Steps between C-alpha positions, in 0.01 A plus 500: 500500500264251341208319661535126565364262237207399719382862511464532123149349462351742753693796359404412141134479599516839672677654200230362271237680707661842522846508349827599661360822648233319698752238609737771623218670689397170661859433607534849648177449694605155618843619617343781703242258646764234569736745673222605736384143560855371556560757773171408666574128460828533687342714770215254558741206503728666753202559728377140462174598330496194280140532380595843363806346334270247330271775371786707360658194340164422337469846349856494367460146362226579251662816369843340468366203305294722270820684407708186453698517825425135564774425754380795705141381467601152613684636805191702586275195465716294735512785752126555476434130568735503800338814636148362460615188688636728775848356445706797621841348426411404142321829435796704624736288288262563211534875547875461446428295186263769371765766562759293312272432203391863480863612500570251219203619293538873561767566233287361218181650643676839506623454144146425379365796699748725320437337163857377470451123516 
């Protein structure tokens, strides 16, 4: 599985800093972090703790964008904004968008983490 075209600038920059090994390590770290954060994001959303949803979305946003997962980063930004505005409906819809974008990115993130992309 190959990363989307819009991920290539971020990935190329990261490769230039530390090569494929560092990129793989960063992807492994991000996947572990994202898995934990995604579970917490869903839990907080289900309990209506929207300010917590906003905080989690913020932390995922920066990491996702740094690694080239731009659609995921964008979904996180929209969800963060909704959460900060205390818009429960939009923030909970945003959680679903984040889950969808993470699921879409996970195959290429996994491939990079294993050094096979």
